[in-house]
C-alpha positions as CSV (number, residue, x, y, z in Angstrom):
1,M,-52.0,16.7,71.0
2,I,-53.5,16.0,67.6
3,S,-52.4,19.4,66.2
4,P,-48.6,19.2,66.5
5,L,-48.9,15.7,65.1
6,L,-50.6,16.9,62.2
7,A,-48.3,19.8,61.5
8,N,-45.4,17.3,61.8
9,L,-46.9,15.2,58.9
10,Y,-47.9,18.1,57.0
11,L,-44.1,19.3,57.1
12,H,-43.0,15.8,56.4
13,F,-44.7,15.5,53.2
14,T,-44.6,19.2,51.9
15,L,-40.9,19.8,52.7
16,D,-39.0,16.6,53.9
17,K,-40.2,14.3,51.0
18,W,-40.0,17.4,48.4
19,L,-36.2,17.9,49.5
20,E,-35.5,14.1,49.2
21,K,-37.1,14.1,45.7
22,H,-35.6,17.4,44.1
23,Y,-32.4,18.0,46.3
24,P,-31.1,14.5,47.0
25,E,-27.5,15.9,47.2
26,V,-28.2,17.9,50.5
27,S,-28.6,16.6,54.0
28,F,-31.2,18.3,56.4
29,V,-32.4,17.7,59.7
30,R,-35.9,19.1,61.0
31,Y,-37.4,19.1,64.3
32,A,-41.1,20.2,64.5
33,D,-41.0,23.6,62.4
34,D,-37.3,24.2,62.8
35,V,-34.9,23.1,60.0
36,V,-31.2,23.0,59.1
37,V,-30.1,22.2,55.5
38,H,-26.7,21.9,54.6
39,C,-25.4,22.8,51.1
40,K,-22.0,22.6,49.8
41,S,-21.7,26.6,48.5
42,K,-23.6,29.8,49.7
43,E,-24.7,29.9,45.9
44,S,-26.4,26.6,46.2
45,A,-27.7,27.4,49.7
46,Q,-29.1,30.8,48.2
47,D,-30.7,29.2,45.4
48,L,-32.3,26.3,47.8
49,L,-33.6,28.8,50.2
50,S,-35.4,30.8,47.5
51,A,-37.0,27.2,46.3
52,I,-37.9,26.5,49.8
53,K,-39.8,29.7,49.9
54,V,-41.7,29.2,47.0
55,R,-42.3,25.4,47.8
56,L,-43.8,26.7,51.4
57,G,-46.0,29.3,49.6
58,E,-47.8,26.7,47.3
59,A,-48.5,24.9,50.6
60,R,-49.8,28.2,52.2
61,L,-46.8,28.2,54.6
62,S,-44.0,30.8,54.9
63,I,-40.7,31.0,56.8
64,K,-40.0,33.2,59.5
65,E,-37.6,35.7,58.2
66,S,-36.3,36.7,61.3
67,K,-35.1,33.0,62.4
68,T,-33.7,32.4,58.8
69,K,-30.2,32.9,57.6
70,I,-27.3,31.3,55.7
71,A,-24.4,30.7,57.9
72,Y,-21.0,29.6,56.9
73,C,-19.4,26.5,58.9
74,R,-15.9,27.7,59.3
75,D,-13.1,25.8,60.8
76,Y,-9.4,25.3,59.9
77,R,-10.4,23.9,56.5
78,R,-12.8,26.2,55.5
79,N,-11.7,29.7,56.2
80,A,-13.5,32.1,53.8
81,P,-14.1,35.6,55.2
82,E,-18.2,35.3,55.5
83,Q,-19.3,37.2,58.3
84,E,-22.2,35.1,59.4
85,V,-20.6,31.8,60.7
86,S,-22.9,30.4,63.6
87,F,-26.5,29.5,64.1
88,E,-28.7,28.4,67.0
89,F,-30.7,24.9,66.9
90,L,-32.6,23.3,69.3
91,G,-31.1,25.2,72.2
92,F,-27.7,25.0,70.9
93,S,-25.3,27.6,69.2
94,F,-23.3,26.0,66.4
95,K,-20.1,28.0,65.7
96,P,-16.2,28.0,65.0
97,M,-14.5,26.8,68.4
98,R,-11.1,26.0,69.7
99,M,-10.9,22.2,70.0
100,I,-8.1,20.1,71.5
101,S,-6.5,17.8,68.8
102,K,-6.1,14.2,69.6
103,H,-2.2,14.6,68.4
104,G,-2.0,17.5,70.9
105,G,-2.6,21.2,70.5
106,Y,-5.5,23.2,69.6
107,F,-7.4,23.7,66.1
108,T,-10.5,25.4,65.0
109,G,-13.3,23.0,64.6
110,F,-17.2,23.8,64.0
111,G,-18.8,22.6,67.3
112,M,-21.7,23.1,69.4
113,E,-22.5,24.1,73.0
114,I,-25.6,25.5,74.9
115,S,-26.7,28.8,73.4
116,P,-26.4,32.0,74.8
117,S,-30.1,32.7,74.8
118,N,-30.5,29.5,76.7
119,Q,-27.8,30.1,79.2
120,K,-29.7,33.4,80.1
121,K,-33.0,31.4,80.3
122,L,-31.5,28.8,82.6
123,T,-29.9,31.5,84.6
124,E,-33.2,33.1,85.1
125,V,-34.5,29.6,86.5
126,I,-31.9,29.6,88.9
127,R,-32.3,33.0,89.9
128,E,-36.0,32.5,90.4
129,E,-35.7,29.2,92.2
130,R,-37.7,29.7,95.6
131,T,-35.7,27.0,97.5
132,F,-32.7,28.9,97.7
133,N,-34.5,31.4,99.6
134,N,-35.7,28.8,102.3
135,T,-32.8,28.5,104.8
136,T,-34.9,26.4,107.2
137,L,-34.0,23.3,104.8
138,E,-31.4,21.0,105.3
139,I,-29.0,21.0,102.4
140,S,-30.0,17.5,101.5
141,A,-33.6,18.8,101.0
142,L,-32.5,21.4,98.7
143,A,-30.3,19.0,96.7
144,A,-33.4,16.9,96.2
145,S,-35.6,20.1,95.1
146,I,-33.1,21.2,92.3
147,N,-31.2,17.9,91.1
148,G,-34.0,17.0,88.8
149,K,-33.5,20.3,86.9
150,L,-29.6,20.0,87.0
151,R,-29.8,16.2,85.7
152,G,-32.0,17.6,82.8
153,W,-30.0,20.5,81.6
154,I,-26.6,18.7,82.1
155,N,-27.9,15.5,80.5
156,Y,-29.1,17.4,77.1
157,Y,-27.0,20.3,77.0
158,G,-24.0,18.2,77.8
159,A,-24.4,16.4,74.4
160,G,-22.7,19.8,73.2
161,G,-19.9,20.2,75.7
162,R,-19.5,21.6,78.9
163,R,-18.1,25.0,78.4
164,G,-21.2,27.0,78.3
165,L,-22.7,24.2,81.1
166,Y,-19.7,25.7,83.4
167,R,-21.2,29.1,83.3
168,V,-24.8,28.0,84.0
169,M,-23.5,25.7,86.9
170,S,-21.3,28.6,88.6
171,R,-24.5,30.3,89.0
172,V,-25.9,27.5,90.7
173,N,-22.4,27.4,92.8
174,N,-23.2,31.0,93.8
175,R,-26.8,30.5,94.8
176,L,-25.2,27.8,97.1
177,I,-22.8,29.9,98.8
178,K,-25.6,32.8,99.5
179,W,-27.5,30.0,101.0
180,V,-25.0,28.5,103.3
181,K,-23.9,32.2,104.3
182,Y,-27.4,33.1,105.3
183,K,-28.2,29.7,106.9
184,Y,-25.0,29.7,109.0
185,K,-24.7,33.3,109.4
186,L,-21.0,33.2,107.8
187,N,-19.2,35.8,105.8
188,K,-18.8,34.8,102.1
189,R,-15.2,33.5,102.7
190,K,-16.3,31.2,105.7
191,A,-19.3,30.4,103.5
192,I,-17.2,29.2,100.5
193,K,-15.2,27.1,103.1
194,K,-18.2,25.5,104.6
195,L,-19.6,24.7,101.3
196,N,-16.4,23.2,100.3
197,E,-16.5,20.9,103.4
198,I,-19.9,19.9,102.4
199,R,-18.9,19.1,98.6
200,Q,-15.9,16.8,99.8
201,A,-18.0,14.8,102.4
202,Y,-20.7,14.5,100.0
203,P,-19.2,14.8,96.5
204,R,-22.6,13.4,94.8
205,L,-25.2,15.5,96.7
206,F,-25.6,18.0,93.8
207,Y,-25.7,16.5,90.3
208,H,-23.3,19.0,88.9
209,W,-20.8,18.0,91.5
210,E,-21.3,14.4,90.8
211,V,-20.4,14.5,87.0
212,G,-17.7,17.1,87.7
213,I,-19.3,20.1,86.2
214,C,-18.0,23.3,87.8
215,P,-17.1,21.9,91.3
216,L,-16.4,24.8,93.9
């Protein structure tokens, strides 16, 4: 575990402290080797990116070009015709989104939700979850086996809103419907009815039901 610690310390002094000293007007956030830097204009962002490349080169480091870009944080106040208006960071997609105003109605804000790439990863985990193939289990045992994953996903990605999580949790519900269908030898319509009856009787059985994300 010493290598990640040393790498983090190395970047702290190589990049973080350098930015604080030479570019005190910009704000930034870094987690491990992923960094987001906020600039006031596209020109200043281009200049700073060039300077960062030089700085990292002095420390025998380089950026990953495929993951590096300049994005415009478009919202109802910033509406220049820039093409690149989103980026991903720590599993979230940051982009223009329709938001509900506290005064009623909607407006375009710059927000975040679970990224499409991470939605795909979680969907793959759900698809490959072997417990869904075991119809000899009781549904309480099925819930116990997957609730840890659901709780972790929702508690982390829920910080960015629930819109993207609804899509992921709908996959969980689809697997549950299929499990009920085969366990009780029902058609799909009756399996949905059966699962709804279970949810109504035990609304806290699965974590996504408990917190109200994508009920049936």
